[in-house]
DRENPA-3360 file (N, C-alpha, C; in nm, 2 decimals, always signed):
BEGIN
1 = MATNWNKL = -7.03/-0.84/+20.76/-7.04/-0.95/+20.86/-7.07/-1.08/+20.78 ~ -7.00/-1.19/+20.82/-7.02/-1.31/+20.76/-7.15/-1.38/+20.80 ~ -7.20/-1.46/+20.70/-7.33/-1.53/+20.73/-7.30/-1.65/+20.81 ~ -7.39/-1.68/+20.90/-7.37/-1.80/+20.98/-7.43/-1.92/+20.90 ~ -7.34/-2.00/+20.84/-7.38/-2.10/+20.75/-7.39/-2.24/+20.82 ~ -7.37/-2.25/+20.95/-7.37/-2.38/+21.02/-7.51/-2.44/+21.00 ~ -7.52/-2.56/+20.95/-7.64/-2.63/+20.93/-7.74/-2.55/+20.85 ~ -7.70/-2.49/+20.74/-7.79/-2.40/+20.66/-7.90/-2.48/+20.60;
9 = KIGGPAGK = -8.02/-2.45/+20.62/-8.13/-2.52/+20.55/-8.16/-2.45/+20.42 ~ -8.17/-2.53/+20.32/-8.19/-2.48/+20.18/-8.34/-2.47/+20.15 ~ -8.42/-2.57/+20.18/-8.56/-2.57/+20.14/-8.63/-2.68/+20.20 ~ -8.74/-2.72/+20.14/-8.81/-2.84/+20.19/-8.96/-2.82/+20.17 ~ -9.04/-2.90/+20.24/-9.18/-2.89/+20.22/-9.24/-2.75/+20.25 ~ -9.36/-2.73/+20.21/-9.42/-2.60/+20.24/-9.42/-2.57/+20.38 ~ -9.39/-2.44/+20.42/-9.39/-2.40/+20.55/-9.25/-2.39/+20.61 ~ -9.15/-2.45/+20.55/-9.01/-2.43/+20.59/-8.95/-2.31/+20.53;
17 = TGGDMPFL = -8.87/-2.24/+20.60/-8.81/-2.12/+20.54/-8.68/-2.16/+20.46 ~ -8.65/-2.08/+20.36/-8.52/-2.09/+20.29/-8.53/-2.14/+20.15 ~ -8.64/-2.17/+20.09/-8.63/-2.22/+19.96/-8.76/-2.26/+19.90 ~ -8.75/-2.30/+19.77/-8.87/-2.34/+19.70/-8.84/-2.48/+19.64 ~ -8.80/-2.57/+19.73/-8.77/-2.70/+19.68/-8.89/-2.77/+19.64 ~ -8.87/-2.87/+19.55/-8.99/-2.94/+19.49/-9.06/-3.02/+19.60 ~ -9.19/-3.04/+19.58/-9.27/-3.11/+19.67/-9.37/-3.18/+19.58 ~ -9.37/-3.31/+19.57/-9.45/-3.38/+19.48/-9.56/-3.46/+19.54;
25 = RYRGVFDF = -9.68/-3.47/+19.48/-9.79/-3.55/+19.52/-9.83/-3.63/+19.40 ~ -9.85/-3.76/+19.42/-9.89/-3.85/+19.31/-9.99/-3.95/+19.36 ~ -10.09/-3.98/+19.27/-10.19/-4.08/+19.30/-10.20/-4.17/+19.18 ~ -10.18/-4.30/+19.20/-10.20/-4.39/+19.08/-10.11/-4.52/+19.10 ~ -10.09/-4.58/+18.99/-10.01/-4.70/+18.98/-9.86/-4.66/+18.96 ~ -9.77/-4.73/+19.03/-9.63/-4.70/+19.02/-9.54/-4.82/+19.05 ~ -9.42/-4.82/+19.00/-9.33/-4.93/+19.02/-9.24/-4.88/+19.13 ~ -9.26/-4.93/+19.25/-9.19/-4.89/+19.37/-9.04/-4.93/+19.36;
33 = DGLYKLIK = -9.02/-5.05/+19.32/-8.88/-5.10/+19.30/-8.80/-5.02/+19.20 ~ -8.87/-4.98/+19.09/-8.80/-4.90/+18.99/-8.77/-4.76/+19.05 ~ -8.87/-4.70/+19.13/-8.84/-4.57/+19.19/-8.72/-4.58/+19.28 ~ -8.72/-4.68/+19.36/-8.60/-4.70/+19.45/-8.47/-4.70/+19.38 ~ -8.47/-4.79/+19.27/-8.35/-4.80/+19.19/-8.31/-4.67/+19.12 ~ -8.41/-4.59/+19.08/-8.38/-4.46/+19.01/-8.31/-4.37/+19.11 ~ -8.36/-4.36/+19.23/-8.31/-4.27/+19.33/-8.17/-4.32/+19.37 ~ -8.15/-4.45/+19.39/-8.02/-4.50/+19.44/-7.92/-4.49/+19.33;
41 = SWSSYKQL = -7.96/-4.51/+19.20/-7.86/-4.50/+19.09/-7.83/-4.35/+19.07 ~ -7.92/-4.26/+19.08/-7.90/-4.12/+19.07/-7.80/-4.07/+19.17 ~ -7.81/-4.12/+19.30/-7.72/-4.08/+19.40/-7.58/-4.13/+19.38 ~ -7.57/-4.25/+19.32/-7.44/-4.31/+19.28/-7.38/-4.22/+19.17 ~ -7.46/-4.19/+19.07/-7.41/-4.11/+18.96/-7.36/-3.98/+19.01 ~ -7.42/-3.92/+19.10/-7.38/-3.79/+19.16/-7.28/-3.80/+19.27 ~ -7.23/-3.92/+19.29/-7.12/-3.95/+19.39/-7.17/-3.91/+19.53 ~ -7.29/-3.94/+19.57/-7.35/-3.92/+19.70/-7.36/-4.05/+19.77;
49 = SFYETLYK = -7.32/-4.05/+19.90/-7.34/-4.16/+19.99/-7.49/-4.17/+20.01 ~ -7.54/-4.29/+20.02/-7.69/-4.32/+20.03/-7.72/-4.39/+20.15 ~ -7.81/-4.34/+20.24/-7.85/-4.41/+20.36/-8.00/-4.41/+20.37 ~ -8.06/-4.51/+20.42/-8.20/-4.52/+20.45/-8.21/-4.49/+20.60 ~ -8.27/-4.37/+20.63/-8.28/-4.33/+20.77/-8.41/-4.36/+20.84 ~ -8.51/-4.39/+20.76/-8.64/-4.42/+20.82/-8.71/-4.52/+20.73 ~ -8.77/-4.62/+20.79/-8.86/-4.72/+20.72/-8.97/-4.76/+20.82 ~ -9.09/-4.71/+20.79/-9.21/-4.75/+20.87/-9.31/-4.81/+20.78;
57 = HKPPEVEL = -9.35/-4.93/+20.81/-9.44/-5.00/+20.73/-9.56/-5.05/+20.81 ~ -9.67/-4.97/+20.81/-9.79/-5.01/+20.88/-9.90/-5.02/+20.77 ~ -9.92/-5.13/+20.71/-10.01/-5.14/+20.60/-10.14/-5.08/+20.63 ~ -10.20/-5.01/+20.54/-10.15/-4.98/+20.40/-10.07/-4.85/+20.39 ~ -10.00/-4.81/+20.49/-9.92/-4.69/+20.49/-9.77/-4.72/+20.51 ~ -9.69/-4.64/+20.43/-9.54/-4.66/+20.43/-9.48/-4.53/+20.44 ~ -9.38/-4.51/+20.53/-9.30/-4.39/+20.53/-9.15/-4.43/+20.52 ~ -9.08/-4.36/+20.43/-8.94/-4.38/+20.40/-8.87/-4.25/+20.40;
65 = KWLMERKT = -8.74/-4.25/+20.44/-8.66/-4.13/+20.43/-8.52/-4.17/+20.39 ~ -8.47/-4.11/+20.28/-8.33/-4.15/+20.24/-8.25/-4.02/+20.25 ~ -8.13/-4.04/+20.30/-8.03/-3.93/+20.31/-7.92/-3.96/+20.22 ~ -7.88/-3.85/+20.15/-7.76/-3.86/+20.05/-7.67/-3.75/+20.09 ~ -7.54/-3.79/+20.10/-7.44/-3.69/+20.15/-7.32/-3.69/+20.06 ~ -7.25/-3.57/+20.05/-7.13/-3.56/+19.98/-7.04/-3.46/+20.05 ~ -6.92/-3.50/+20.08/-6.82/-3.41/+20.14/-6.77/-3.32/+20.03 ~ -6.78/-3.19/+20.05/-6.73/-3.10/+19.95/-6.58/-3.06/+19.98;
73 = NGYNKNSL = -6.55/-3.06/+20.11/-6.41/-3.05/+20.15/-6.40/-3.10/+20.29 ~ -6.29/-3.08/+20.36/-6.28/-3.14/+20.49/-6.36/-3.07/+20.60 ~ -6.43/-2.97/+20.56/-6.51/-2.89/+20.66/-6.66/-2.89/+20.63 ~ -6.69/-2.89/+20.50/-6.84/-2.89/+20.46/-6.88/-3.02/+20.41 ~ -7.01/-3.05/+20.43/-7.08/-3.16/+20.37/-7.22/-3.12/+20.33 ~ -7.25/-3.15/+20.20/-7.38/-3.13/+20.15/-7.47/-3.25/+20.18 ~ -7.59/-3.22/+20.23/-7.68/-3.33/+20.26/-7.81/-3.31/+20.19 ~ -7.87/-3.41/+20.13/-8.00/-3.41/+20.07/-8.09/-3.52/+20.13;
81 = TVGLHIWG = -8.22/-3.49/+20.14/-8.31/-3.60/+20.18/-8.42/-3.61/+20.09 ~ -8.47/-3.73/+20.07/-8.60/-3.75/+20.00/-8.68/-3.83/+20.10 ~ -8.80/-3.78/+20.13/-8.90/-3.85/+20.21/-9.02/-3.89/+20.14 ~ -9.06/-4.01/+20.15/-9.18/-4.07/+20.08/-9.28/-4.10/+20.19 ~ -9.40/-4.06/+20.17/-9.51/-4.10/+20.26/-9.62/-4.16/+20.16 ~ -9.65/-4.28/+20.18/-9.75/-4.35/+20.09/-9.86/-4.40/+20.17 ~ -9.99/-4.37/+20.12/-10.11/-4.41/+20.18/-10.19/-4.50/+20.09 ~ -10.26/-4.59/+20.14/-10.35/-4.68/+20.06/-10.27/-4.77/+19.97;
89 = LHRIEAVV = -10.16/-4.81/+20.01/-10.07/-4.89/+19.93/-10.12/-5.03/+19.92 ~ -10.13/-5.08/+19.80/-10.16/-5.22/+19.78/-10.10/-5.26/+19.65 ~ -10.06/-5.39/+19.65/-9.99/-5.45/+19.54/-10.09/-5.50/+19.43 ~ -10.06/-5.47/+19.31/-10.14/-5.52/+19.19/-10.05/-5.59/+19.09 ~ -10.11/-5.67/+19.01/-10.04/-5.73/+18.89/-10.08/-5.65/+18.77 ~ -9.98/-5.60/+18.70/-10.01/-5.52/+18.58/-9.93/-5.58/+18.46 ~ -9.97/-5.56/+18.34/-9.90/-5.61/+18.22/-9.83/-5.49/+18.16 ~ -9.70/-5.50/+18.16/-9.61/-5.39/+18.11/-9.53/-5.45/+18.00;
97 = DGKKKTMY = -9.54/-5.40/+17.88/-9.46/-5.45/+17.76/-9.49/-5.60/+17.74 ~ -9.61/-5.64/+17.76/-9.65/-5.78/+17.74/-9.61/-5.87/+17.85 ~ -9.55/-5.82/+17.95/-9.50/-5.91/+18.07/-9.58/-5.87/+18.19 ~ -9.61/-5.97/+18.27/-9.68/-5.95/+18.40/-9.58/-5.90/+18.50 ~ -9.61/-5.79/+18.57/-9.52/-5.72/+18.66/-9.60/-5.68/+18.79 ~ -9.53/-5.69/+18.90/-9.59/-5.65/+19.02/-9.57/-5.50/+19.04 ~ -9.68/-5.43/+19.05/-9.68/-5.28/+19.07/-9.75/-5.25/+19.20 ~ -9.76/-5.12/+19.23/-9.83/-5.08/+19.35/-9.92/-4.96/+19.31;
105 = EGRMEIQF = -10.02/-4.95/+19.39/-10.12/-4.84/+19.37/-10.14/-4.77/+19.50 ~ -10.15/-4.64/+19.50/-10.16/-4.56/+19.62/-10.14/-4.42/+19.60 ~ -10.15/-4.34/+19.71/-10.12/-4.20/+19.71/-9.98/-4.18/+19.77 ~ -9.91/-4.09/+19.71/-9.77/-4.07/+19.75/-9.74/-3.93/+19.76 ~ -9.66/-3.89/+19.87/-9.61/-3.75/+19.88/-9.46/-3.76/+19.89 ~ -9.39/-3.69/+19.81/-9.24/-3.69/+19.81/-9.19/-3.55/+19.85 ~ -9.12/-3.55/+19.96/-9.06/-3.42/+20.01/-8.91/-3.42/+19.99 ~ -8.86/-3.31/+19.95/-8.71/-3.29/+19.92/-8.66/-3.19/+20.02;
113 = DGWIDQDF = -8.54/-3.21/+20.06/-8.48/-3.11/+20.15/-8.33/-3.11/+20.13 ~ -8.26/-3.01/+20.17/-8.11/-3.00/+20.16/-8.05/-2.91/+20.25 ~ -7.93/-2.93/+20.29/-7.86/-2.84/+20.38/-7.71/-2.86/+20.37 ~ -7.64/-2.77/+20.43/-7.49/-2.77/+20.43/-7.45/-2.79/+20.58 ~ -7.37/-2.89/+20.61/-7.32/-2.91/+20.75/-7.18/-2.86/+20.75 ~ -7.15/-2.76/+20.83/-7.01/-2.71/+20.85/-6.95/-2.79/+20.97 ~ -6.83/-2.82/+20.96/-6.76/-2.89/+21.07/-6.84/-3.02/+21.11 ~ -6.87/-3.09/+21.00/-6.96/-3.21/+21.02/-6.91/-3.32/+21.11;
121 = DDSWNAGD = -6.78/-3.32/+21.13/-6.72/-3.43/+21.22/-6.68/-3.37/+21.35 ~ -6.72/-3.25/+21.38/-6.70/-3.18/+21.51/-6.55/-3.17/+21.54 ~ -6.46/-3.17/+21.44/-6.32/-3.16/+21.47/-6.28/-3.02/+21.53 ~ -6.36/-2.92/+21.49/-6.33/-2.78/+21.54/-6.41/-2.74/+21.65 ~ -6.51/-2.82/+21.69/-6.61/-2.78/+21.79/-6.56/-2.84/+21.92 ~ -6.46/-2.78/+21.98/-6.40/-2.83/+22.10/-6.44/-2.73/+22.21 ~ -6.53/-2.77/+22.29/-6.58/-2.68/+22.40/-6.47/-2.66/+22.51 ~ -6.38/-2.75/+22.51/-6.27/-2.75/+22.62/-6.16/-2.66/+22.58;
129 = SYFRTMVK = -6.15/-2.61/+22.45/-6.04/-2.53/+22.41/-6.08/-2.40/+22.35 ~ -6.05/-2.29/+22.42/-6.08/-2.16/+22.38/-6.01/-2.13/+22.25 ~ -5.89/-2.17/+22.23/-5.81/-2.15/+22.11/-5.88/-2.21/+21.98 ~ -5.93/-2.34/+21.99/-5.99/-2.40/+21.88/-6.13/-2.33/+21.85 ~ -6.20/-2.29/+21.95/-6.32/-2.22/+21.93/-6.30/-2.09/+21.85 ~ -6.19/-2.02/+21.89/-6.16/-1.89/+21.82/-6.11/-1.91/+21.68 ~ -6.03/-2.02/+21.66/-5.99/-2.05/+21.52/-6.11/-2.09/+21.44 ~ -6.21/-2.16/+21.49/-6.33/-2.19/+21.41/-6.40/-2.07/+21.38;
137 = KFYDKYVI = -6.42/-1.98/+21.47/-6.49/-1.85/+21.44/-6.42/-1.77/+21.33 ~ -6.29/-1.76/+21.34/-6.21/-1.70/+21.24/-6.23/-1.76/+21.10 ~ -6.22/-1.89/+21.10/-6.23/-1.97/+20.98/-6.37/-1.94/+20.91 ~ -6.47/-1.95/+21.00/-6.61/-1.92/+20.95/-6.63/-1.78/+20.90 ~ -6.56/-1.69/+20.96/-6.59/-1.55/+20.92/-6.50/-1.50/+20.81 ~ -6.37/-1.55/+20.80/-6.28/-1.49/+20.70/-6.23/-1.59/+20.60 ~ -6.22/-1.72/+20.63/-6.16/-1.81/+20.53/-6.26/-1.87/+20.44 ~ -6.37/-1.93/+20.50/-6.48/-1.98/+20.41/-6.55/-1.86/+20.35;
145 = SNEQMLTD = -6.54/-1.86/+20.22/-6.60/-1.74/+20.15/-6.75/-1.76/+20.12 ~ -6.82/-1.65/+20.12/-6.96/-1.66/+20.09/-6.99/-1.72/+19.95 ~ -6.89/-1.69/+19.86/-6.90/-1.74/+19.72/-6.90/-1.90/+19.72 ~ -6.81/-1.95/+19.80/-6.80/-2.10/+19.81/-6.93/-2.16/+19.86 ~ -6.98/-2.10/+19.97/-7.10/-2.15/+20.03/-7.22/-2.14/+19.93 ~ -7.23/-2.02/+19.86/-7.34/-2.00/+19.77/-7.33/-2.10/+19.65 ~ -7.20/-2.14/+19.61/-7.18/-2.24/+19.51/-7.24/-2.37/+19.56 ~ -7.21/-2.41/+19.69/-7.27/-2.53/+19.74/-7.42/-2.53/+19.75;
153 = VDLIIEDL = -7.47/-2.41/+19.79/-7.62/-2.40/+19.80/-7.68/-2.42/+19.66 ~ -7.62/-2.36/+19.56/-7.67/-2.37/+19.42/-7.66/-2.52/+19.37 ~ -7.55/-2.59/+19.41/-7.54/-2.73/+19.37/-7.65/-2.81/+19.44 ~ -7.68/-2.79/+19.56/-7.78/-2.86/+19.63/-7.92/-2.84/+19.57 ~ -7.95/-2.71/+19.54/-8.08/-2.68/+19.47/-8.09/-2.75/+19.33 ~ -7.98/-2.74/+19.26/-7.97/-2.80/+19.12/-7.99/-2.95/+19.13 ~ -7.93/-3.01/+19.23/-7.94/-3.16/+19.25/-8.08/-3.20/+19.28 ~ -8.14/-3.13/+19.38/-8.28/-3.16/+19.42/-8.38/-3.14/+19.30;
161 = RELSNNIK = -8.36/-3.03/+19.23/-8.45/-3.01/+19.11/-8.43/-3.12/+19.01 ~ -8.31/-3.16/+18.98/-8.28/-3.26/+18.88/-8.35/-3.40/+18.93 ~ -8.33/-3.43/+19.06/-8.39/-3.55/+19.11/-8.54/-3.55/+19.10 ~ -8.60/-3.43/+19.14/-8.74/-3.42/+19.13/-8.79/-3.44/+18.99 ~ -8.72/-3.38/+18.89/-8.76/-3.39/+18.75/-8.75/-3.54/+18.70 ~ -8.64/-3.61/+18.75/-8.63/-3.75/+18.71/-8.74/-3.83/+18.77 ~ -8.78/-3.81/+18.89/-8.89/-3.88/+18.95/-9.02/-3.85/+18.88 ~ -9.05/-3.72/+18.84/-9.17/-3.69/+18.77/-9.17/-3.76/+18.64;
169 = EFLGMEGV = -9.06/-3.76/+18.57/-9.05/-3.84/+18.44/-9.08/-3.98/+18.46 ~ -9.02/-4.04/+18.56/-9.04/-4.19/+18.59/-9.19/-4.22/+18.62 ~ -9.25/-4.13/+18.70/-9.39/-4.16/+18.73/-9.49/-4.11/+18.62 ~ -9.44/-4.05/+18.52/-9.52/-4.00/+18.41/-9.60/-3.88/+18.45 ~ -9.55/-3.80/+18.54/-9.62/-3.68/+18.58/-9.58/-3.56/+18.48 ~ -9.68/-3.47/+18.46/-9.66/-3.36/+18.38/-9.67/-3.23/+18.46 ~ -9.62/-3.12/+18.41/-9.64/-2.99/+18.48/-9.51/-2.94/+18.54 ~ -9.52/-2.84/+18.61/-9.40/-2.77/+18.66/-9.35/-2.84/+18.79;
% end
């Protein structure tokens, strides 16, 4: 029997089923603009479309969510999210490499998540057509192979771990 891959969740913060995706907590001084540029340039390098889906700023708390997507074929789309929740955020002036620079201090939690969207543009999901519904079921069961889907899952996990490691390195974090 074929696996139901529609909107397959790969991982995310603790408590969600399906994976062991990275979840970071950081407290200290950081370059927020640099962090944003790192994530944006990484998504460009990986040929992912980048969208900001959430921006809440209630000083001294900030919540952000960024969505990155890549179409793997005309039927599947891989989606990744990075969510930042920052508490106690305040701006400070720091000297970096002999130059005065605006930095931020606070506590930050970064959540990663990923999933595969099948029939992401709903071209096969036609409730008015029995034929299209049956063709979609056939395609899901026999044409889309588990190997292809597992390859996409592995790619999402690899991308999220790579991004997590890049962020850890940028923030100067150590450990697993």
